[in-house]
C-alpha positions in Angstrom: 25.9 -8.9 -18.2 28.1 -9.3 -15.2 31.2 -11.4 -15.6 31.2 -14.8 -13.8 32.8 -15.0 -10.4 35.8 -17.2 -9.8 35.2 -20.9 -9.4 31.6 -20.7 -10.5 30.0 -20.8 -13.9 27.1 -18.5 -14.7 24.4 -19.5 -17.2 24.5 -17.4 -20.3 21.5 -16.1 -22.2 21.6 -17.7 -25.6 21.3 -15.5 -28.7 18.9 -16.8 -31.2 20.5 -17.8 -34.5 19.0 -17.4 -38.0 17.3 -20.5 -39.3 19.3 -22.6 -41.7 17.6 -23.2 -45.0 16.2 -26.7 -45.4 16.2 -28.5 -48.7 13.2 -30.7 -48.0 10.3 -30.6 -45.5 8.3 -33.5 -46.7 7.8 -36.1 -44.0 10.8 -34.8 -42.1 9.5 -35.5 -38.6 11.2 -34.1 -35.6 9.9 -34.0 -32.0 9.6 -30.2 -32.3 8.2 -29.6 -28.8 11.2 -31.3 -27.1 14.4 -30.2 -29.0 17.5 -29.6 -27.1 21.2 -29.3 -28.0 22.6 -30.5 -24.7 22.1 -33.3 -22.3 21.2 -31.6 -19.0 21.1 -34.8 -16.9 21.6 -38.5 -17.2 19.6 -41.1 -15.2 22.7 -42.3 -13.4 23.2 -38.9 -11.6 19.8 -39.2 -9.9 19.5 -40.4 -6.3 18.2 -43.9 -5.5 15.0 -42.4 -4.0 14.3 -40.4 -7.1 15.0 -43.4 -9.4 12.7 -45.5 -7.3 9.8 -43.1 -7.6 10.4 -42.7 -11.3 10.3 -46.4 -11.8 7.1 -48.2 -12.9 6.8 -49.9 -9.5 7.3 -46.7 -7.6 4.8 -44.9 -9.7 2.2 -47.7 -9.1 2.8 -47.4 -5.3 2.2 -43.7 -5.4 -0.9 -43.7 -7.5 -2.3 -46.6 -5.5 -1.8 -44.6 -2.2 -3.4 -41.5 -3.8 -6.4 -43.6 -5.0 -6.9 -45.3 -1.7 -6.9 -42.0 0.1 -9.4 -40.6 -2.4 -11.8 -43.4 -1.8 -11.4 -43.0 2.0 -12.1 -39.3 2.0 -15.1 -39.5 -0.4 -16.7 -42.5 1.3 -16.1 -41.3 4.8 -19.6 -41.0 6.5 -21.2 -41.0 3.1 -24.5 -42.0 4.8 -24.6 -38.6 6.6 -26.9 -36.8 6.4 -29.7 -39.3 5.8 -31.7 -36.5 4.3 -32.1 -34.9 0.9 -29.3 -32.4 0.4 -29.3 -29.4 -2.0 -29.9 -30.4 -5.7 -30.5 -34.0 -4.7 -34.2 -32.8 -4.8 -33.7 -32.6 -8.6 -31.3 -35.3 -9.6 -32.5 -37.9 -7.2 -36.0 -37.3 -8.4 -34.9 -37.7 -12.1 -33.3 -41.0 -11.1 -36.6 -42.1 -9.7 -38.4 -41.2 -12.9 -36.1 -43.4 -14.9 -37.0 -46.3 -12.6 -40.8 -45.6 -13.0 -40.4 -44.7 -16.7 -42.1 -41.3 -16.2 -41.2 -38.6 -18.6 -39.5 -35.5 -17.1 -37.9 -32.3 -18.4 -34.5 -30.9 -17.3 -32.0 -28.5 -18.8 -29.1 -31.0 -18.5 -28.4 -33.9 -20.9 -29.3 -37.3 -19.6 -26.1 -39.4 -19.1 -25.3 -38.7 -15.5 -28.9 -39.0 -14.5 -29.2 -42.2 -16.4 -26.3 -43.5 -14.4 -28.0 -42.4 -11.1 -31.2 -44.3 -12.2 -29.1 -47.4 -13.0 -27.4 -47.2 -9.6 -30.7 -46.7 -7.9 -32.2 -49.7 -9.7 -29.1 -51.8 -8.9 -29.4 -51.2 -5.1 -33.2 -51.9 -5.1 -34.7 -48.4 -5.3 -38.3 -48.6 -6.6 -38.7 -44.9 -7.5 -41.6 -44.3 -5.2 -39.7 -41.6 -3.2 -39.6 -38.4 -5.1 -37.0 -36.2 -3.2 -39.6 -33.4 -2.9 -37.8 -31.2 -0.3 -34.4 -30.6 1.2 -34.4 -32.3 4.6 -36.8 -35.1 3.7 -35.6 -38.3 5.4 -34.2 -41.2 3.4 -34.2 -43.6 6.4 -37.9 -43.0 7.2 -38.8 -43.7 3.6 -36.5 -46.7 3.2 -34.5 -45.2 0.3 -31.2 -47.0 -0.5 -29.5 -43.6 -0.9 -26.0 -44.7 0.0 -25.8 -46.8 -3.1 -26.9 -43.9 -5.2 -24.4 -41.6 -3.6 -21.7 -44.2 -4.1 -21.7 -43.6 -7.9 -20.4 -40.0 -7.7 -18.1 -41.0 -4.9 -16.5 -43.6 -7.1 -16.2 -41.2 -10.1 -14.8 -38.5 -7.9 -12.3 -40.9 -6.3 -11.1 -42.2 -9.8 -10.6 -38.6 -10.9 -7.5 -38.4 -8.7 -5.5 -41.1 -10.4 -6.6 -39.8 -13.8 -5.1 -36.4 -12.9 -2.0 -38.2 -11.8 -1.9 -40.1 -15.1 -2.4 -36.8 -17.1 0.7 -35.3 -15.5 2.8 -38.5 -16.0 1.8 -38.8 -19.6 2.7 -35.2 -20.1 6.2 -36.0 -19.1 6.3 -34.8 -15.5 8.0 -36.6 -12.6 6.1 -38.7 -10.1 6.4 -36.1 -7.4 5.0 -33.4 -9.7 2.1 -35.7 -10.8 1.4 -36.5 -7.2 1.4 -32.8 -6.4 -1.3 -32.0 -8.9 -3.3 -35.0 -7.8 -3.1 -33.9 -4.2 -4.7 -30.6 -5.1 -7.8 -32.5 -6.1 -7.5 -35.3 -3.5 -7.6 -32.9 -0.5 -10.0 -30.4 -2.0 -13.1 -29.9 0.1 -15.3 -28.7 -2.8 -14.5 -31.8 -5.0 -15.1 -34.1 -2.0 -18.4 -32.4 -1.1 -19.7 -32.6 -4.7 -18.6 -36.3 -5.0 -20.5 -37.5 -1.9 -24.0 -36.4 -3.0 -26.4 -37.2 -5.9 -25.1 -34.4 -8.0 -23.8 -34.2 -11.6 -20.4 -32.5 -11.2 -18.5 -35.6 -10.2 -19.5 -37.3 -13.5 -18.8 -34.1 -15.5 -15.3 -33.7 -14.0 -14.4 -37.4 -14.3 -15.3 -37.6 -18.0 -13.6 -34.2 -18.6 -10.4 -35.5 -17.0 -10.5 -38.7 -19.2 -11.0 -36.5 -22.2 -7.8 -34.5 -21.4 -5.9 -37.8 -20.7 -7.0 -39.4 -24.0 -6.2 -36.3 -26.0 -2.7 -36.2 -24.5 -2.2 -39.9 -25.3 -3.5 -39.2 -28.9 -0.9 -36.3 -29.3 1.9 -38.6 -28.1 1.2 -40.8 -31.1 1.3 -37.9 -33.6 4.4 -39.4 -35.3 2.6 -42.7 -35.7 -0.4 -41.2 -37.5 -3.2 -43.5 -38.7 -1.9 -46.5 -36.7 -4.2 -48.5 -34.5 -3.0 -46.7 -31.4 -3.4 -43.3 -33.0 -7.0 -44.1 -34.0 -7.8 -45.7 -30.6 -6.9 -42.6 -28.7 -8.5 -40.3 -31.2 -11.8 -42.2 -30.9 -11.5 -42.4 -27.1 -11.0 -38.7 -26.9 -14.2 -38.3 -28.9 -16.1 -40.8 -26.8 -15.2 -39.2 -23.4 -15.8 -35.8 -24.8 -19.3 -36.9 -25.7 -19.8 -38.3 -22.2 -18.7 -35.0 -20.7 -21.2 -33.1 -22.8 -23.9 -35.6 -22.1 -23.4 -35.4 -18.3 -24.1 -31.7 -17.8 -25.0 -28.8 -20.1 -21.7 -26.9 -19.5 -19.8 -30.1 -20.6 -20.1 -28.6 -24.1 -17.2 -26.4 -23.0 -15.0 -29.4 -23.1 -16.0 -29.9 -26.7 -14.9 -26.3 -27.5 -11.7 -26.8 -25.5 -10.7 -29.9 -27.6 -11.8 -28.0 -30.7 -9.5 -25.1 -30.0 -6.5 -27.5 -29.4 -7.3 -29.4 -32.7 -7.5 -26.2 -34.7 -4.0 -25.2 -33.4 -2.8 -28.6 -34.3 -4.2 -28.5 -37.8 -2.8 -25.0 -38.3 0.7 -26.4 -37.6 0.1 -29.2 -40.0 -0.9 -26.7 -42.7 2.3 -24.7 -42.3 4.5 -25.8 -45.2 7.5 -23.9 -43.7 7.2 -25.8 -40.4 5.9 -29.3 -41.4 6.4 -29.3 -45.2 3.4 -31.6 -45.8 1.3 -31.8 -48.9 -2.4 -30.6 -48.9 -3.5 -34.2 -49.3 -1.7 -35.0 -46.1 -3.5 -32.1 -44.4 -6.9 -33.2 -45.8 -6.4 -36.7 -44.5 -5.7 -35.4 -41.0 -8.6 -32.9 -41.2 -11.0 -35.7 -42.2 -9.8 -38.0 -39.5 -10.3 -35.5 -36.8 -13.7 -34.4 -38.2 -14.8 -38.0 -38.0 -13.2 -38.8 -34.7 -14.0 -35.6 -32.8 -17.2 -34.3 -34.5 -19.2 -37.1 -36.1 -18.3 -39.9 -33.7 -18.9 -37.9 -30.5 -22.2 -36.6 -31.9 -23.4 -40.1 -32.6 -22.4 -41.1 -29.0 -24.2 -38.0 -27.6 -27.3 -38.8 -29.6 -27.3 -42.4 -28.3 -27.8 -41.2 -24.8 -30.9 -39.3 -25.8 -32.2 -42.4 -27.7 -31.8 -44.4 -24.4 -33.4 -41.5 -22.5 -36.5 -41.5 -24.8 -36.7 -45.3 -24.7 -36.7 -45.5 -21.0 -39.1 -42.6 -20.3 -42.0 -44.0 -22.2 -44.8 -43.1 -19.7 -46.6 -39.8 -19.2 -44.9 -37.8 -16.4 -44.3 -34.3 -14.9 -42.4 -33.2 -18.0 -45.2 -33.6 -20.5 -46.4 -30.0 -20.4 -43.1 -28.7 -21.6 -43.3 -30.6 -24.8 -45.4 -30.2 -28.0 -48.7 -32.1 -28.3 -47.2 -34.3 -31.0 -44.4 -35.2 -28.5 -46.8 -35.8 -25.6 -48.9 -38.2 -27.7 -45.9 -40.5 -27.9 -46.1 -41.1 -24.1 -48.3 -43.9 -22.8 -51.1 -42.6 -20.5 -50.7 -38.9 -21.5 -53.8 -36.8 -21.0 -53.6 -35.4 -24.5 -53.4 -38.9 -26.0 -56.2 -40.3 -23.8 -58.6 -37.3 -23.5 -58.1 -35.0 -26.5 -61.2 -34.7 -28.8 -61.9 -33.0 -32.1 -63.4 -29.6 -31.6 -66.6 -29.0 -33.7 -68.2 -25.7 -34.5 -70.7 -24.5 -32.0 -69.0 -26.5 -29.2 -68.8 -24.6 -25.8 -65.1 -24.5 -24.7 -62.9 -23.2 -22.0 -59.5 -21.9 -23.0 -56.3 -21.7 -20.9 -53.0 -20.0 -21.3 -50.2 -22.5 -21.7 -47.7 -20.7 -19.4 -49.7 -19.0 -16.7 -52.7 -21.5 -16.8 -55.3 -18.8 -16.4 -58.7 -19.2 -18.2 -59.9 -16.8 -20.9 -62.6 -15.0 -18.9 -65.1 -12.2 -19.1 -67.7 -10.7 -16.9 -70.3 -7.8 -17.2 -68.1 -5.2 -15.4 -66.6 -2.5 -17.6 -63.2 -1.0 -18.0 -63.0 2.4 -16.1 -63.3 5.5 -18.2 -59.8 6.7 -17.2 -56.8 4.8 -15.9 -54.4 6.0 -13.3 -51.9 7.3 -15.9 -54.6 9.5 -17.5 -55.3 7.3 -20.5 -58.9 6.5 -21.4 -60.5 3.2 -22.2 -63.3 2.1 -24.4 -65.4 1.4 -21.3 -66.1 -2.0 -22.9 -66.8 -5.3 -21.1 -63.7 -6.6 -19.3 -61.8 -9.6 -20.7 -59.4 -11.0 -18.2 -57.4 -14.1 -17.2 -59.0 -15.9 -14.3 -57.2 -18.7 -12.3 -60.3 -20.7 -11.3 -62.9 -22.6 -13.2 -66.1 -20.6 -13.6 -69.1 -20.3 -16.0 -67.7 -17.0 -17.1 -64.9 -18.9 -18.8 -67.3 -20.6 -21.3 -67.0 -19.6 -25.0 -68.8 -21.0 -28.0 -66.8 -21.3 -31.2 -68.8 -19.9 -34.2 -68.0 -20.5 -37.9 -67.5 -17.7 -40.5 -68.1 -20.1 -43.4 -70.9 -22.4 -44.5 -70.8 -25.9 -43.0 -72.3 -29.3 -43.9 -75.2 -30.5 -41.8 -73.3 -33.4 -40.2 -69.9 -35.2 -40.3 -66.3 -34.2 -39.9 -66.7 -31.2 -42.2 -68.0 -29.4 -39.0 -64.6 -29.9 -37.3 -62.6 -26.7 -36.6 -59.2 -26.9 -38.4 -55.9 -25.1 -38.5 -56.1 -21.5 -39.9 -59.9 -21.4 -39.7 -61.3 -17.9 -39.1 -63.8 -18.0 -36.2 -65.7 -15.9 -33.7 -65.8 -16.6 -30.0 -69.2 -16.0 -28.2 -69.1 -15.4 -24.5 -72.0 -17.6 -23.2 -72.8 -15.7 -20.0 -73.2 -12.3 -21.7 -74.0 -13.3 -25.3 -71.2 -11.1 -26.6 -68.4 -11.7 -29.1 -64.7 -11.4 -28.3 -63.2 -8.3 -29.9 -60.0 -6.3 -29.9 -59.4 -2.9 -31.4 -56.8 -0.1 -31.6 -57.3 1.0 -28.0 -54.4 0.7 -25.5 -54.7 -2.1 -22.9 -54.9 -1.1 -19.2 -51.4 -2.0 -18.2 -49.4 -1.9 -21.5 -50.0 1.1 -23.7 -48.2 -0.6 -26.6 -50.7 -3.5 -26.6 -54.3 -3.6 -27.7 -57.3 -3.8 -25.4 -59.6 -6.9 -25.5 -63.3 -6.5 -24.9 -66.6 -8.0 -26.2 -69.3 -6.7 -28.5 -73.0 -7.5 -28.7 -73.8 -10.4 -31.0 -76.8 -8.6 -32.4 -74.7 -5.5 -33.5 -73.0 -6.3 -36.8 -71.4 -2.8 -37.2 -68.1 -4.2 -35.9 -68.2 -7.6 -37.4 -64.7 -7.6 -38.8 -63.2 -6.8 -35.3 -64.7 -10.0 -34.0 -62.9 -12.3 -36.5 -59.9 -14.4 -35.3 -57.8 -17.0 -36.9 -56.8 -20.2 -35.1 -53.1 -20.9 -35.8 -52.1 -24.3 -34.4 -48.6 -24.3 -33.0 -45.5 -26.2 -34.1 -46.1 -25.8 -37.8 -49.2 -28.0 -37.9 -50.5 -28.9 -41.4 -53.2 -26.8 -43.0 -56.0 -29.3 -42.5 -55.0 -30.4 -39.0 -58.1 -30.7 -36.8 -58.2 -28.5 -33.7 -58.4 -30.7 -30.6 -59.0 -30.1 -26.9 -56.1 -30.7 -24.6 -53.5 -31.1 -27.4 -54.5 -28.3 -29.8 -52.0 -25.7 -28.7 -52.8 -22.5 -30.7 -52.4 -18.8 -31.2 -55.5 -16.7 -31.6 -54.6 -14.0 -34.2 -56.9 -11.0 -34.8 -57.7 -10.8 -38.5 -57.7 -7.0 -39.1 -54.8 -6.0 -36.8 -52.8 -9.3 -36.6 -52.2 -9.0 -32.9 -52.1 -12.2 -30.8 -54.3 -13.0 -27.8 -51.8 -12.7 -24.9 -51.5 -12.4 -21.1 -48.8 -11.9 -18.5 -48.7 -12.4 -14.7 -49.1 -8.8 -13.6 -52.6 -8.4 -12.1 -55.1 -5.7 -12.9 -56.2 -3.2 -10.2 -59.2 -3.7 -7.8 -61.7 -2.6 -10.5 -60.8 -5.9 -12.3 -60.8 -7.9 -9.0 -57.0 -8.4 -9.3 -57.4 -10.7 -12.3 -54.8 -11.1 -15.0 -54.7 -8.7 -17.9 -55.5 -10.0 -21.4 -54.3 -7.9 -24.3 -53.3 -8.0 -27.9 -49.5 -8.6 -28.5 -48.4 -6.9 -31.6 -45.7 -9.5 -32.1 -47.7 -12.5 -33.4 -44.7 -14.7 -33.2 -44.4 -14.3 -29.4 -43.7 -17.8 -28.0 -45.7 -17.1 -24.8 -48.9 -16.4 -26.8 -49.9 -20.0 -26.7 -53.4 -21.2 -25.5 -55.2 -24.5 -25.6 -58.8 -25.7 -25.2 -59.0 -27.2 -21.7 -62.4 -28.8 -21.9 -65.3 -29.2 -24.3 -68.3 -28.3 -22.0 -71.0 -29.2 -24.4 -71.8 -29.5 -28.1 -74.2 -27.5 -30.2 -77.2 -29.2 -28.6 -75.9 -29.1 -25.1 -74.9 -32.8 -25.0 -71.8 -34.3 -23.7 -69.3 -34.4 -26.7 -68.0 -37.8 -25.5 -71.1 -39.3 -27.0 -70.2 -38.2 -30.5 -69.7 -41.2 -32.8 -66.3 -40.0 -34.0 -65.0 -40.3 -30.4 -66.2 -43.8 -29.6 -62.9 -45.4 -30.6 -60.7 -48.1 -29.2 -58.2 -47.3 -26.5 -55.6 -45.0 -28.1 -52.1 -46.2 -28.4 -49.0 -43.9 -28.1 -48.1 -42.4 -31.5 -44.7 -42.5 -33.0 -42.5 -39.5 -33.7 -39.2 -39.3 -35.5 -36.3 -39.5 -33.0 -34.5 -36.5 -34.5 -37.6 -34.3 -34.2 -37.9 -35.3 -30.6 -34.2 -34.6 -30.0 -34.4 -31.2 -31.7 -37.4 -30.2 -29.8 -35.9 -31.2 -26.5 -32.5 -29.5 -27.3 -34.3 -26.2 -28.1 -36.2 -26.3 -24.8 -33.1 -27.2 -22.8 -31.3 -24.2 -24.3 -34.2 -21.8 -23.7 -34.9 -22.9 -20.1 -31.2 -22.9 -19.2 -30.8 -19.3 -20.5 -34.0 -18.4 -18.6 -32.5 -19.3 -15.2 -31.9 -15.7 -14.3 -33.7 -15.4 -11.0 -31.6 -14.3 -8.0 -30.3 -16.8 -5.5 -28.8 -16.0 -2.1 -25.7 -18.2 -2.8 -25.2 -17.2 -6.5 -21.8 -15.6 -7.2 -19.9 -14.1 -10.1 -17.0 -15.8 -11.9 -14.5 -13.2 -10.8 -14.9 -14.5 -7.2 -14.5 -18.2 -7.9 -10.7 -18.8 -8.0 -10.4 -17.0 -4.7 -13.3 -18.8 -2.9 -14.9 -15.5 -2.0 -18.2 -17.2 -1.5 -19.6 -20.8 -1.2 -23.0 -22.5 -1.2 -25.1 -23.7 1.8 -26.1 -27.2 0.9 -27.8 -28.4 4.0 -28.5 -27.4 7.7 -29.9 -29.1 10.8 -31.1 -26.6 13.3 -31.3 -29.1 16.2 -27.8 -30.4 16.0 -26.2 -27.2 14.5 -24.8 -29.2 11.6 -24.4 -27.8 8.1 -22.8 -28.6 4.7 -21.2 -25.6 3.1 -19.6 -26.0 -0.3 -16.2 -24.3 -0.3 -12.8 -25.4 -1.5 -9.5 -25.9 0.3 -8.3 -22.3 0.5 -4.6 -23.2 0.4 -5.1 -25.4 -2.6 -7.2 -22.9 -4.6 -4.9 -20.0 -3.9 -1.9 -22.1 -4.8 -3.6 -22.7 -8.2 -4.1 -19.0 -8.6 -0.3 -18.5 -7.9 0.5 -21.2 -10.4 -1.6 -19.5 -13.1 0.0 -16.2 -12.3 3.5 -17.6 -12.6 2.8 -19.3 -15.9 1.5 -16.1 -17.4 4.4 -14.1 -16.0 7.0 -16.6 -17.4 5.4 -16.6 -20.8 5.3 -12.8 -21.0 8.8 -12.4 -19.8 10.1 -15.0 -22.2 8.3 -13.3 -25.1 9.9 -10.0 -24.1 13.3 -11.5 -23.8 13.1 -13.2 -27.2 12.1 -9.9 -28.8 15.6 -8.7 -27.6 17.3 -11.7 -29.2 17.8 -13.4 -25.8 17.0 -17.0 -25.0 16.6 -17.4 -21.2 14.7 -20.7 -21.3 16.1 -23.8 -23.0 14.1 -24.8 -26.1 12.8 -28.1 -24.7 11.5 -26.5 -21.5 10.0 -23.6 -23.5 8.2 -26.0 -25.9 6.9 -28.1 -23.0 5.5 -24.9 -21.5 3.8 -23.8 -24.7 2.5 -27.1 -25.9 1.6 -28.8 -22.6 1.0 -26.2 -20.0 -0.4 -24.0 -22.7 -3.0 -26.7 -23.4 -3.8 -26.8 -19.7 -4.4 -23.1 -19.8 -6.7 -23.5 -22.8 -8.7 -26.0 -20.7 -8.8 -23.6 -17.8 -9.8 -20.6 -19.9 -12.5 -22.3 -22.1 -14.2 -23.7 -19.0 -14.0 -20.4 -17.1 -14.2 -17.3 -19.4 -17.6 -18.1 -21.0 -19.3 -17.7 -17.6 -18.5 -14.0 -17.7 -20.8 -13.7 -20.8 -23.8 -15.6 -19.2 -26.7 -13.9 -17.5 -28.1 -17.0 -15.8 -27.6 -18.1 -12.1 -24.0 -18.9 -11.5 -22.4 -20.8 -8.5 -18.9 -21.6 -7.4 -19.3 -25.2 -8.4 -19.3 -24.1 -12.0 -15.5 -23.4 -11.5 -14.6 -27.0 -10.6 -13.6 -28.1 -14.1 -11.3 -25.0 -14.4 -10.0 -25.7 -10.9 -8.9 -29.1 -12.1 -7.1 -27.5 -15.0 -5.4 -25.0 -12.7 -4.2 -27.9 -10.6 -2.4 -29.2 -13.7 -0.9 -25.8 -14.3 0.3 -25.5 -10.7 2.1 -28.8 -11.0 3.7 -27.8 -14.2 4.9 -24.6 -12.7 6.3 -26.4 -9.6 8.3 -28.5 -12.0 9.5 -25.4 -13.9 10.7 -23.8 -10.6 12.4 -26.9 -9.3 14.1 -28.2 -12.4 15.9 -26.6 -15.4 15.3 -29.8 -17.4 12.4 -32.0 -18.5 11.7 -35.7 -19.0 12.4 -36.5 -22.6 11.4 -38.2 -24.8 7.7 -38.8 -24.0 6.1 -39.1 -27.5 6.2 -42.4 -29.4 8.8 -42.2 -32.1 8.9 -43.9 -35.5 11.6 -44.8 -37.9 11.2 -41.4 -39.5 11.6 -39.4 -36.3 14.9 -37.8 -35.6 15.6 -38.5 -32.0 17.6 -36.3 -29.6 19.5 -37.5 -26.5 17.4 -38.3 -23.5 17.2 -36.1 -20.5 15.4 -36.1 -17.1 13.8 -33.6 -14.9 15.8 -32.8 -11.8 13.4 -32.3 -9.0 15.6 -34.3 -6.5 15.1 -34.4 -2.8 13.9 -30.8 -2.7 10.8 -31.8 -4.8 10.0 -34.7 -2.5 10.4 -32.5 0.6 8.2 -29.8 -0.9 5.5 -32.3 -1.8 5.5 -33.9 1.6 5.3 -30.6 3.5 2.8 -29.1 1.2 0.6 -32.2 1.2 0.6 -32.2 5.0 -0.4 -28.5 5.1 -3.1 -29.1 2.5 -4.4 -32.1 4.5 -4.5 -30.1 7.7 -6.6 -27.3 6.0 -8.9 -30.1 4.6 -9.4 -31.4 8.1 -10.0 -27.9 9.5 -12.9 -27.3 7.0 -14.1 -30.9 7.1 -17.1 -30.3 9.4 -18.5 -28.0 6.8 -17.8 -30.6 4.0 -19.2 -33.7 5.8 -21.9 -31.9 7.8 -20.6 -33.4 11.0 -19.9 -32.8 13.8 -22.2 -30.0 14.9 -20.3 -26.8 15.7 -20.9 -24.2 18.4 -21.3 -20.5 17.3 -17.7 -19.8 18.2 -16.4 -22.8 16.2 -18.5 -21.7 13.2 -16.8 -18.2 13.4 -13.4 -19.9 13.5 -14.2 -21.8 10.3 -15.2 -18.6 8.5 -11.8 -18.0 6.9 -13.2 -15.3 4.7 -15.7 -12.8 6.0 -17.8 -13.2 2.8 -18.6 -16.9 3.7 -22.3 -17.0 4.9 -22.2 -19.8 7.4 -25.2 -20.8 9.6 -25.3 -20.9 13.4 -22.4 -18.3 13.8 -22.2 -16.7 17.2 -22.9 -13.0 17.3 -19.8 -10.9 17.9 -20.0 -8.8 21.1 -17.8 -5.9 22.0 -16.8 -4.7 25.5 -18.1 -1.3 26.4 
C-alpha cells in the first residue's frame, strides 16, 4: 500500500480481527446490521439545505411535490383515446360482468377486477357495454370509462410516494428517496399502464405496500411481539395477499417475502449469532406462519368468496366449469334444461372442447392411406361441426331393465351400446390404426344384426369429476368419457381435419390414455325417447322451476384454481409483441396498445430509456461491489465500513431478492411473455439504483433507523453525507429523465399524431416496432 502524501490522510484498509469469545448470547440484542466503531458525521456538520430536506417538514414537502406530479402525469388526457385499448377488451368486460352478475372465467385472481367493477358501478356504468374489440368507441356507447381508468391512475400515482417511503424507512436520505421515486414517477411504461383499465397498476401498488410493510416490520425486530410488531406483520400479510389476488404473477411477491423470512428465521436459529433458545425460535416461527401464511391465505380466499357471491348468474364462463359448478348459477342451461337420459333415447353427442358432433355416414375408410397403411374399410366415424340426422345415436342397454320407472335411467359406469340411427349400425373400435394417428385406434361401426363382434361394441359411460356410482347420466350437464370395454381406449378427437375422402371432417379415434382430460363429451340433446315422443313429456321431468344448487366454497375454489393454472400455462400461442425476459431490462421491444390510422396516433408501451438503463447500471454496480468486497475480505481486508456493508447486505440485498424473484422465474415459463411483466422488477431495480447512488456519494449511512428497546445496545448516531453534490445530481438527473419522458410522451399518451419522420425519430432502438413510420430512402 502506498504511503500517504504530506498534508493528507489516506483511508486504510482495515484488517479483520478474531471474534472475542462471548460469555452469554441469550437476549443480548445488538443492531447487528448497523454496527460501527467511529462517528463518521454529526448532524451539526451538515449544511442548512441538507438539514432542511432531512427534517420532517422538508420530507413532507418533497413527497407532496412528487405525489402531485405523479397525479398530474397519470391523469393528463386520461380521456384519450375514447376507445377500447389493448387488454381493456378483457378487464373492462370482466368489470361489466360484475355489474350484471354474470359468471366469467379468467386466469387472474379477482381483486383488481372487482375494484374495476366497483369503480364502474360507482360512476354509473350499467354493464351493457362489453368491450368486444380494440377501437370500439366509449363515447358513442355512453360508457363512463374515465371513472374506471381513474382507479389505476390513482393506484399508480400513489405508488410513487410509497417508493419514496420505502427508501426513507430503509434509512436513506431525502434526496436518495426522491431519486428512486423519480425513476417511477417519470417512467413512460408505468404511466401508460396506470392510465388504462389494466391490472398492473394494482399489482405494483400492492407489491410496493408489501415491501414497505415488511421493512417497517423488520424495524421493530427488537420489539418482538409488541402491538407495533404484530401490526406490521399482519399488514405485510394483508398487502401480500392483495398483490397475489390482483394478478396471477403476484404470487411471486409471496415467494419473495418467503425467501426474506426464511433468511430471517435462519439468523434467529443461529445460536452463535443470536444465542436464543429453541422456544424463542418456535415462537417466531409460529408468529410468521400465522401472519404470513395463514392470515394472507384467509384474505386471498375472501376475495374469491366475494367473487362467487357477486357472479351468481349464468354467463360466458359457464362452459369452463364442471356441471356441478354450473348448476349453482341462476339461469344456467344445464340447470334449466338438463334431463335424465333413459335407455333407448335418441341422443346427439358433442365434444366438450372442439364442439363437434359424434357423426357417421355410409362412406367407408379408404383401403390404403397416403403413408401406405391400410384401414378396415369400415364405415367412417367422424366429428362434424353442424347439426345433422347423421349425428343421431340410440343408447342401448347391455343388462335387463324394469318395464317402467327410474330404473331405466342410464347411470355412471353403465356399459352400453350406441346405435347409429341412419345406418342401423353399432359404434365399434378395434386394434386398427386411425387414419391420422397410427398410435390411436380407428372408430367405425358394425351391423346390428351381426353378433360376431359384440364385445367390440361395448362401451362404459364414465361421468367426469368423480361422480358417484349411481349418478344419473343427464343431457347438457352429463360430461362423460366413453371407454371401450375390451381395449380401454377413450373416444377422442382433435382439430386436425381428415382428407377429402372424409369431407374434411374431424378425425375420431381411440386414445390409449383413458385419463386424457380432453376426451370429454356430453349429450347435447335428447331427440326422442324409445317411442319417438318428446322426452320433455316424461312425468319425471314435469317438475317445478329448478333453483340453483349449492356447492361447497372450497370445492368451487379448488376447481377454479386448477383451471386458472392450466389455462395460464396453456397461453403458449405466438404474439407479434411477445418478448423474452433477457430483453426486458434494456427495453429491446415494447407493445403496441392502440393505433388510429386516420390521425396517425398510437400508444406504444415502452419505458423511459434513461431510467431503465440507469437501473441496469445500479444492479451491475451492486453486484460488482458485493463481489469485490467478498474477495477483499478473503484476503483479510475490510474496504467497506461495517455499517455500510450491513446496510448493503440487509437492505439492498433484500431489494435484489425482490428484483430476482419477480424476474428470474419468467425464464422458466413457456407461456406468452411481454415487457410489462418486468414492471415489478423494474420498481425493485429503482430501489437498488437509489441505494447505489447513496453508496457512491456517501461513505456513511443514516443510523439508527430501527426501533430500539431497553435491551438494545445502541451505538453513536451517524448521518449519510450526500451534501450539495447529491442535490445537484438529483436535480440534473431528474431534468434529463423528465425530458426523455416528454420525448416519448406521444407514444405513451397516444397524442398528438406523428408524421412518419417524427415516428422514426422516436424509435430510439431499431427493435421498436412503431406504426406509421416513414420508409427510409437512399440517394442513388
